[in-house]
C-alpha positions in Angstrom: 0.0 0.0 0.0 1.4 3.4 -0.9 2.4 6.2 1.4 -0.4 8.3 0.1 -2.9 5.6 1.0 -1.5 5.4 4.5 -2.2 9.1 5.0 -5.9 8.9 4.2 -7.9 10.3 7.0 -9.7 7.5 8.8 -13.2 7.5 10.2 -13.4 7.7 14.0 -15.1 4.3 14.1 -12.2 2.7 12.2 -9.0 1.3 13.6 -6.7 4.2 14.5 -3.7 1.9 15.1 -1.6 1.7 18.2 -2.4 0.2 21.6 -6.0 -1.0 22.1 -7.2 0.0 25.5 -9.4 -2.2 27.6 -8.6 -5.6 26.2 -6.7 -6.7 29.3 -9.9 -6.3 31.3 -11.7 -8.7 29.0 -8.7 -11.1 29.2 -9.0 -10.9 33.0 -12.7 -11.8 32.9 -11.9 -14.8 30.6 -9.1 -16.3 32.6 -10.8 -15.7 35.9 -13.9 -17.5 34.7 -11.8 -20.5 33.5 -9.9 -20.7 36.8 -13.1 -20.5 38.8 -14.6 -23.3 36.7 -11.6 -25.5 37.1 -11.4 -24.8 40.8 -15.0 -25.9 41.4 -17.6 -26.1 38.6 -20.3 -25.1 40.9 -18.8 -21.6 41.2 -19.4 -20.7 37.5 -21.0 -23.6 35.6 -20.2 -21.9 32.3 -16.8 -20.7 33.2 -15.4 -22.8 30.4 -16.7 -20.1 28.0 -13.7 -18.0 29.0 -11.8 -20.0 26.4 -14.2 -18.8 23.8 -13.7 -15.3 24.9 -10.0 -15.8 24.2 -10.7 -17.3 20.8 -12.7 -14.3 19.7 -10.0 -12.0 21.1 -7.3 -13.9 19.2 -9.1 -13.9 15.9 -9.7 -10.1 16.3 -6.2 -9.2 17.4 -4.2 -11.3 15.1 -6.2 -10.2 12.1 -5.9 -6.6 13.2 -2.1 -6.9 13.4 -2.0 -8.4 9.9 -4.2 -5.6 8.5 -2.1 -2.9 10.1 1.1 -4.5 8.7 -0.5 -4.7 5.3 -1.7 -1.1 5.6 1.7 0.1 6.6 4.1 -1.9 4.4 1.8 -3.3 1.7 2.9 -6.9 2.5 3.0 -9.5 5.3 6.3 -10.6 6.7 5.3 -14.2 7.5 8.7 -15.1 9.1 8.5 -12.1 11.4 4.9 -12.8 12.3 5.6 -16.4 13.3 8.8 -15.5 15.1 6.9 -12.9 17.2 4.2 -15.5 18.1 7.0 -18.0 19.1 8.6 -15.4 21.3 5.2 -14.8 23.0 4.2 -18.4 23.5 7.1 -20.7 23.8 9.1 -19.3 26.7 6.3 -19.7 29.3 5.2 -23.0 27.8 8.7 -24.4 27.9 9.3 -23.2 31.5 6.1 -24.8 32.6 6.8 -28.1 30.9 10.3 -28.7 32.3 9.2 -27.6 35.8 5.8 -29.3 36.2 6.7 -32.8 34.8 9.5 -33.6 37.3 7.6 -32.1 40.2 4.5 -34.2 39.3 6.8 -37.3 39.3 7.8 -36.6 42.9 4.1 -36.1 44.0 2.6 -39.2 42.4 3.6 -41.2 39.4 -0.1 -41.5 38.3 0.2 -37.9 37.2 2.6 -39.0 34.5 0.3 -41.3 32.7 0.2 -40.1 29.1 2.8 -37.4 29.8 4.8 -38.3 26.7 1.8 -37.7 24.5 1.0 -34.5 26.3 4.5 -33.1 25.9 4.5 -34.0 22.3 1.2 -32.3 21.8 2.5 -29.2 23.5 5.7 -29.0 21.4 3.9 -29.7 18.1 0.8 -27.6 18.7 -1.4 -30.7 18.3 -2.7 -31.4 21.8 -6.3 -31.3 20.8 -6.1 -33.8 18.0 -3.8 -36.2 19.9 -6.3 -36.2 22.8 -9.2 -36.8 20.4 -7.3 -39.7 18.9 -6.5 -41.1 22.3 -10.2 -40.9 23.4 -9.6 -38.4 26.2 -12.6 -36.7 27.8 -12.4 -33.0 28.8 -15.4 -33.4 31.1 -14.5 -36.7 32.8 -11.8 -36.0 35.4 -11.5 -39.5 36.8 -8.1 -39.6 35.1 -7.0 -36.0 35.1 -4.3 -34.9 32.6 -1.6 -32.5 33.8 -1.8 -30.5 30.6 -5.5 -30.9 29.8 -5.9 -27.2 29.2 -3.3 -27.2 26.4 -6.1 -28.2 23.9 -7.1 -24.6 23.5 -3.5 -23.5 23.0 -3.2 -26.0 20.2 -6.3 -24.6 18.5 -4.9 -21.0 18.7 -1.4 -22.1 17.6 -2.9 -23.9 14.6 -4.7 -20.6 13.8 -1.5 -18.6 14.2 0.3 -21.0 11.8 -2.4 -21.2 9.1 -4.4 -18.0 9.2 -1.7 -15.6 7.8 -1.7 -17.7 4.7 -5.5 -17.8 4.7 -5.5 -14.0 5.3 -3.4 -13.4 2.2 -5.7 -15.6 0.2 -8.8 -13.8 1.4 -7.3 -10.4 0.8 -6.4 -11.3 -2.8 -9.6 -13.2 -3.8 -12.2 -11.1 -1.9 -11.7 -7.6 -3.2 -14.3 -5.8 -1.0 -14.5 -5.5 2.7 -18.1 -6.8 2.6 -17.0 -10.0 0.9 -14.1 -10.4 3.3 -16.4 -10.0 6.3 -18.9 -12.4 4.6 -16.1 -15.0 4.2 -15.3 -14.9 7.9 -19.0 -15.1 8.8 -19.6 -18.1 6.5 -16.6 -19.9 8.0 -17.9 -19.3 11.5 -21.3 -20.5 10.5 -19.9 -23.7 9.0 -17.9 -24.4 12.1 -20.9 -23.8 14.4 -23.1 -26.0 12.3 -20.5 -28.8 12.4 -20.4 -28.5 16.2 -24.2 -28.7 16.4 -24.6 -31.6 14.0 -21.6 -33.7 15.3 -22.3 -33.1 19.0 -22.9 -36.5 20.7 -24.0 -36.4 24.4 -21.8 -39.4 25.1 -18.7 -38.0 23.3 -18.8 -34.2 23.5 -15.0 -33.9 23.6 -14.7 -34.4 19.9 -16.6 -31.3 19.0 -15.2 -29.3 21.9 -11.6 -30.0 21.1 -11.9 -30.1 17.3 -10.3 -27.2 15.5 -13.0 -27.6 12.7 -15.9 -27.6 15.1 -14.6 -24.9 17.5 -13.2 -22.4 14.9 -16.2 -20.1 14.9 -15.0 -17.9 17.8 -11.8 -17.2 16.0 -13.7 -16.5 12.7 -16.1 -14.1 14.5 -13.0 -12.2 15.7 -11.7 -12.1 12.2 -15.0 -10.7 10.9 -14.9 -8.0 13.5 -11.3 -7.1 12.6 -12.3 -6.8 8.9 -15.2 -4.6 10.0 -12.9 -2.3 11.9 -10.3 -2.0 9.2 -11.9 0.1 6.4 -11.0 3.8 6.5 -14.6 4.6 5.6 -17.8 2.7 4.9 -17.6 0.1 7.7 -20.9 -0.9 9.3 -19.3 0.3 12.6 -19.4 3.8 11.2 -23.1 3.7 10.4 -25.1 6.4 12.3 -27.5 3.8 13.8 -24.6 1.7 15.0 -22.9 4.7 16.4 -26.0 5.5 18.4 -26.4 2.0 19.9 -22.7 1.3 20.2 -22.5 2.4 23.9 -25.1 -0.2 24.8 -23.6 -3.1 22.8 -20.7 -3.7 25.2 -22.8 -3.8 28.4 -25.4 -6.0 26.7 -22.7 -8.4 25.6 -21.4 -8.5 29.1 -24.8 -9.3 30.5 -25.4 -12.1 28.0 -21.9 -13.5 28.6 -22.3 -13.4 32.4 -25.7 -15.1 32.1 -24.3 -17.9 30.0 -21.4 -18.4 32.3 -23.6 -18.5 35.3 -26.2 -20.9 33.9 -24.9 -23.1 31.0 -23.3 -26.4 32.2 -20.5 -27.8 30.1 -22.5 -30.9 29.1 -25.7 -29.2 28.2 -26.5 -29.9 24.6 -27.7 -26.3 24.3 -24.1 -25.2 24.7 -23.1 -27.1 21.5 -26.2 -26.2 19.6 -25.9 -22.5 19.8 -24.9 -21.6 23.4 -21.1 -21.4 22.8 -21.8 -19.6 19.5 -23.9 -17.1 21.4 -21.2 -16.5 24.0 -18.8 -15.8 21.1 -21.2 -13.3 19.6 -21.6 -11.7 23.0 -17.8 -11.4 23.2 -17.8 -9.7 19.8 -20.4 -7.2 21.1 -18.2 -6.5 24.1 -15.3 -5.8 21.8 -17.4 -3.4 19.7 -18.1 -1.5 22.8 -14.4 -1.5 23.9 -13.0 -0.3 20.6 -15.6 2.5 20.3 -14.1 6.0 20.6 -14.0 7.3 24.2 -15.3 3.9 25.4 -16.2 3.7 29.1 -15.7 -0.1 29.0 -12.2 0.4 27.7 -11.4 2.8 30.6 -12.8 0.2 33.1 -10.6 -2.5 31.4 -7.5 -0.4 32.2 -8.1 -0.8 36.0 -4.8 -1.8 37.6 -5.9 -5.2 39.0 -7.7 -6.1 35.7 -4.7 -5.0 33.7 -2.3 -7.1 35.8 -4.4 -10.2 35.4 -4.9 -9.5 31.7 -1.2 -9.0 30.9 -0.4 -12.3 32.7 -3.5 -14.1 31.5 -1.5 -16.4 29.2 0.7 -17.6 32.1 -2.2 -17.9 34.5 -4.1 -20.0 32.0 -1.1 -22.2 31.4 -0.1 -22.8 35.1 -3.4 -22.9 37.0 -4.6 -26.3 35.9 -1.4 -28.4 36.6 -1.0 -26.5 39.9 -4.5 -27.4 41.0 -4.1 -31.0 40.0 -0.8 -31.4 41.8 -2.1 -29.6 44.9 -5.2 -31.8 45.1 -3.2 -34.9 44.6 -0.6 -34.0 47.2 -3.1 -32.8 49.7 -6.5 -34.6 49.1 -9.5 -32.8 50.6 -13.2 -33.4 50.3 -14.6 -31.0 47.7 -16.2 -27.9 49.1 -14.8 -28.2 52.6 -12.6 -25.6 54.3 -9.5 -27.8 53.7 -10.4 -28.0 50.0 -10.6 -24.3 49.6 -7.4 -23.7 51.6 -5.4 -26.1 49.4 -6.8 -24.7 46.2 -6.6 -21.1 47.0 -3.0 -21.6 48.1 -2.4 -23.2 44.7 -3.9 -20.3 42.9 -1.8 -17.8 44.9 1.4 -19.8 44.1 0.3 -19.8 40.5 0.1 -16.0 40.5 3.6 -15.7 42.0 5.1 -18.1 39.5 3.4 -16.2 36.6 4.7 -12.9 37.8 8.3 -14.3 38.0 7.9 -15.9 34.6 6.5 -12.7 33.0 9.3 -10.5 34.4 12.3 -12.7 34.1 11.6 -15.1 31.2 8.7 -14.0 28.9 9.3 -10.2 28.7 13.1 -10.4 28.1 12.7 -12.9 25.3 9.8 -11.1 23.8 11.8 -7.9 23.7 15.3 -9.2 22.8 14.6 -12.4 21.0 15.8 -16.0 21.7 19.4 -15.6 20.6 20.1 -12.3 22.3 18.5 -13.5 25.5 20.6 -16.7 25.4 23.8 -14.7 24.8 23.1 -12.4 27.8 22.3 -15.4 30.0 25.5 -17.2 28.9 27.6 -14.0 29.6 26.1 -13.8 33.1 27.0 -17.4 33.7 30.5 -16.9 32.5 30.8 -13.9 34.9 29.7 -16.2 37.7 26.6 -14.2 38.6 25.1 -16.1 41.5 21.5 -15.9 40.2 22.5 -16.8 36.6 24.5 -19.8 37.7 21.7 -21.0 40.0 19.1 -20.5 37.1 21.3 -22.4 34.7 21.8 -25.3 37.2 18.1 -25.4 37.9 17.2 -25.4 34.2 19.6 -28.3 33.7 18.1 -30.3 36.6 14.6 -29.6 35.3 15.4 -30.7 31.8 17.1 -33.9 33.0 14.2 -34.5 35.4 11.7 -34.0 32.7 13.4 -36.6 30.4 13.7 -39.0 33.3 10.0 -38.6 34.3 8.9 -39.2 30.7 11.1 -42.3 30.6 9.6 -43.8 33.8 6.0 -42.7 33.2 3.7 -45.6 33.7 1.5 -46.8 30.8 -1.5 -47.1 33.2 -2.5 -45.4 36.4 -2.8 -47.3 39.6 -6.6 -47.1 39.2 -6.5 -48.7 35.8 -4.2 -51.4 37.1 -6.6 -52.1 40.0 -9.6 -52.2 37.6 -7.8 -54.7 35.3 -6.7 -56.8 38.2 -10.3 -56.9 39.6 -11.8 -57.8 36.2 -9.2 -60.5 35.7 -10.0 -61.9 39.1 -13.7 -61.9 38.2 -13.0 -63.9 35.1 -10.8 -66.3 37.0 -13.3 -66.8 39.8 -16.3 -67.2 37.5 -18.1 -70.4 38.6 -16.2 -70.6 41.9 -15.9 -68.8 45.2 -14.0 -65.6 45.1 -10.8 -65.3 47.1 -11.1 -62.0 48.9 -8.8 -60.2 51.4 -10.0 -59.1 54.8 -10.5 -55.5 55.8 -7.5 -53.2 56.5 -5.5 -54.1 59.6 -7.3 -52.9 62.8 -10.7 -52.8 61.2 -13.5 -54.9 62.7 -15.3 -57.7 60.9 -18.3 -56.6 58.6 -20.9 -57.6 61.2 -19.3 -55.1 63.7 -18.3 -52.3 61.3 -21.5 -52.1 59.3 -24.1 -51.3 62.0 -26.5 -48.6 60.8 -27.0 -45.5 62.8 -30.5 -46.7 63.6 -30.4 -50.2 65.0 -32.4 -52.6 62.8 -34.5 -55.3 64.4 -34.2 -59.0 63.4 -37.1 -59.4 61.1 -36.7 -62.5 59.0 -39.5 -62.8 56.5 -40.4 -59.1 56.6 -42.0 -58.0 53.3 -42.7 -54.5 52.2 -45.6 -53.8 49.8 -44.6 -52.5 46.4 -46.7 -51.6 43.3 -47.2 -54.9 41.4 -45.9 -57.1 44.2 -43.7 -57.3 47.3 -40.0 -57.5 48.1 -38.2 -59.3 50.8 -36.6 -56.6 53.0 -34.3 -58.8 55.1 -30.5 -58.2 54.9 -29.3 -60.2 51.8 -26.5 -62.7 52.0 -23.8 -62.6 49.3 -25.6 -65.5 47.5 -28.7 -63.3 47.2 -26.9 -60.2 46.0 -25.7 -58.9 42.6 -23.6 -55.8 42.1 -24.2 -54.0 38.8 -22.2 -51.0 37.6 -19.0 -49.4 36.4 -15.4 -49.0 37.6 -16.5 -48.0 41.1 -18.0 -51.5 41.6 -15.0 -53.1 39.9 -12.5 -51.3 42.2 -14.7 -52.0 45.3 -15.0 -55.7 44.4 -12.7 -57.1 47.1 -14.5 -55.1 49.8 -17.9 -56.1 48.6 -16.9 -59.8 48.3 -15.5 -59.7 51.9 -18.6 -58.1 53.3 -21.0 -60.3 51.1 -19.3 -63.7 50.4 -20.7 -65.2 47.3 -21.9 -61.9 45.7 -21.9 -61.9 41.9 -21.1 -59.1 39.5 -22.4 -57.5 36.3 -19.8 -54.8 36.2 -17.1 -53.4 33.9 -15.2 -50.2 33.8 -16.3 -47.4 31.5 -19.9 -48.6 31.3 -22.6 -45.9 31.5 -26.3 -45.6 32.3 -27.2 -45.9 28.6 -25.9 -49.5 28.7 -27.6 -50.5 31.9 -31.1 -51.4 30.6 -29.8 -54.0 28.1 -27.4 -55.5 30.6 -30.2 -55.8 33.2 -32.7 -57.1 30.7 -30.3 -59.9 29.8 -29.3 -60.6 33.4 -32.9 -60.9 34.5 -33.7 -63.2 31.6 -30.8 -65.5 32.4 -31.4 -65.5 36.1 -28.0 -64.0 36.8 -29.5 -61.1 38.8 -30.6 -62.0 42.3 -33.2 -60.7 44.7 -31.0 -57.8 46.0 -29.1 -55.5 43.8 -26.4 -52.8 44.2 -26.7 -50.4 41.2 -23.9 -47.9 40.5 -23.3 -46.2 37.2 -22.4 -42.6 36.3 -18.7 -42.3 37.1 -17.8 -41.5 33.4 -20.8 -39.4 32.3 -23.1 -38.7 35.2 -26.9 -39.2 34.5 -27.6 -37.7 31.1 -31.1 -39.1 31.0 -32.9 -39.9 34.3 -35.4 -42.0 32.4 -32.7 -44.5 31.6 -32.2 -45.0 35.4 -36.0 -45.5 35.8 -36.1 -48.0 33.0 -33.3 -50.0 34.6 -35.1 -50.0 38.0 -38.4 -51.0 36.3 -36.6 -53.9 34.5 -35.3 -55.1 37.9 -38.9 -55.2 39.1 -40.6 -54.3 42.3 -39.8 -57.6 43.9 -36.1 -56.8 44.2 -34.6 -54.6 46.9 -32.2 -52.1 45.2 -29.4 -50.0 46.6 -28.8 -47.1 44.2 -25.3 -45.6 44.8 -24.6 -41.9 44.3 -21.4 -40.4 43.0 -18.3 -38.7 44.3 -15.6 -37.3 42.0 -14.1 -34.1 40.5 -16.1 -34.2 37.3 -18.5 -31.3 36.6 -21.6 -33.4 36.5 -21.4 -34.9 40.0 -23.8 -32.6 41.9 -26.4 -32.7 39.1 -26.2 -36.5 38.8 -26.6 -36.9 42.6 -29.7 -34.7 42.7 -31.3 -36.8 39.9 -30.4 -40.1 41.7 -31.8 -38.9 45.0 -35.1 -37.9 43.3 -35.3 -41.3 41.5 -34.7 -43.3 44.7 -37.5 -41.5 46.4 -39.9 -42.6 43.7 -39.6 -46.3 44.4 -40.4 -48.1 47.7 -37.9 -50.8 46.9 -35.0 -48.4 46.2 -32.7 -46.8 48.7 -29.9 -44.3 48.0 -26.5 -45.3 49.3 -24.6 -42.1 50.1 -21.1 -42.9 48.9 -20.6 -39.1 48.4 -21.1 -38.4 52.1 -18.8 -41.2 53.1 -16.0 -39.7 51.0 -16.7 -36.2 52.1 -16.1 -37.4 55.6 -12.8 -39.1 54.8 -11.3 -38.2 51.3 -8.1 -40.2 52.0 -10.0 -43.4 51.1 -9.7 -42.6 47.4 -6.9 -43.2 44.9 -4.9 -40.5 43.3 -7.6 -39.8 40.8 -9.9 -38.6 43.7 -12.7 -40.8 42.4 -12.0 -44.5 42.9 -11.7 -46.2 46.3 -8.3 -47.4 47.5 -7.8 -50.5 49.7 -9.5 -48.8 52.7 -12.1 -47.2 50.5 -13.4 -50.5 49.0 -14.3 -51.6 52.5 -15.9 -48.3 53.3 -17.9 -48.7 50.1 -19.1 -52.1 51.2 -20.0 -50.7 54.7 -22.1 -48.0 53.0 -23.9 -50.6 51.0 -24.5 -52.9 54.0 -25.8 -49.9 56.1 -28.2 -49.0 53.3 -29.6 -52.5 53.0 -30.1 -52.5 56.8 -32.3 -49.5 56.5 -34.7 -51.6 54.4 -35.1 -54.1 57.2 -35.3 -51.5 59.9 -38.1 -49.6 58.0 -40.0 -52.8 57.4 -39.8 -53.7 61.0 -40.9 -50.3 62.1 -43.9 -50.5 59.7 -44.9 -53.9 61.1 -44.9 -52.7 64.7 -47.2 -49.8 64.0 
């Protein structure tokens, strides 16, 4: 573009160039929402939408930078663009990787499962696709990944790599600003439709992680940048838009806040328009921020918001692995004072690390470049600067530690090993009595440890009336009991078999409620399912459809006594699932809710490192909870007969 063209007077509603005030405030809102969501989903159910705010921001800013360079020089320096992106992203990412991996190895080796794949994904900007190929779930945290949050960085990094080329193509082929804006809008629409069409309630991670299905936020940002670029004639300069512009930003904030506060991550509404609406709301906020004399922009320059915003990249990178390591090292029941103390301490430590990284690693490299920064560091080491030598030694130790941790990383977590061992034992014991260990040393026998709070009365032969028949409410023996469920039943197998010798199982890891009706139908038909049942699904996906639970109970029939076990874990669906299970249990006289959640809340140390599955002590506590729940049937029946 010529010098004359660069001197054309631009409309006040067009991009004036230079620093864009207020964006750090929006970044602060986005990263704060994500951190709160990861800290405890109940705080902000839709906090995950902070990622979509970043996507819109990235699409807008990167395209604006490219347009400004094109306007100034008439061309795009691709090498320079990619080098600037590398200076911005790689230093913090590298520091985190070589620090977190060896520390995690010292805390618990289970945290290293899949670490080689995760590091490869981080270094090749492909985390999202590698995790999709591996079958990882973003929403199921029973096997938390240290670098789970890197999926969104991969999407953005792929955008940074490919969009400059796409930008040049659009600028050449689409000769008018309207056609350029339309191209971006069409791209956003295609991506949003793909997400809506491909969204599967049982496998939402594919559309959430996919670059193709989650591109619309970036494309919406691109469309806004194209709208802001023309010197004259942009729709942003239209008199009507100028009049309503002061209200667009606040309206966008209200919509975004409402979505963050009410839209859970597994709601199908999110994938069929909800996330798209959040992205459009973010664009509306940006329209308000970039308006001349914007009040929103002034608020965004608040000192606290600006500090958080300028360090938002580091905060996003560090907060998740810090939370995972803290929760693994110091397990606490979710929502308790101890839980909040541990996690708030982790967030404070995250802030301190990010400040040090921003000052002493990221900013120098961004300003001086990789080579110059390396030369300065080497010179300081040669001059025997204490801090430089210490930093060099620490870096070397971290690099070696990272390599060693990757080399010794287990293929499977202790939970997965326990599940496989239990399932192998079940196959081996099929047709014969199970060999089961006793309770942990010092624990009483089941008959002593499983007394319910309210003493049941001996009541052999008690029957409780139920619609369509009656069920025997006496305490079942193992030969009268079937445990049906997923990995929680599998990992509790030894405890259940000790408490109920002769119990049989219809259980396998990774099963969900959707599979339960067919399994129960077959088990009832074959006579495999006995007069008393322990029913426990939902670990991997919660209770997407309560009617599936009801169908399963109906298939078991009113003549069976059923203990329905609720859930404990770190997944976002736990509270919602437990509310549904409690409601369903109340609908049936032959169903009682076993409060496994309360038992873990009382003593979270009975779980394995994944904070979901019971350990050796936990499997016996699980069996005690089941026994106590069955005892309540008998006690209630006895109380009814005495009235």
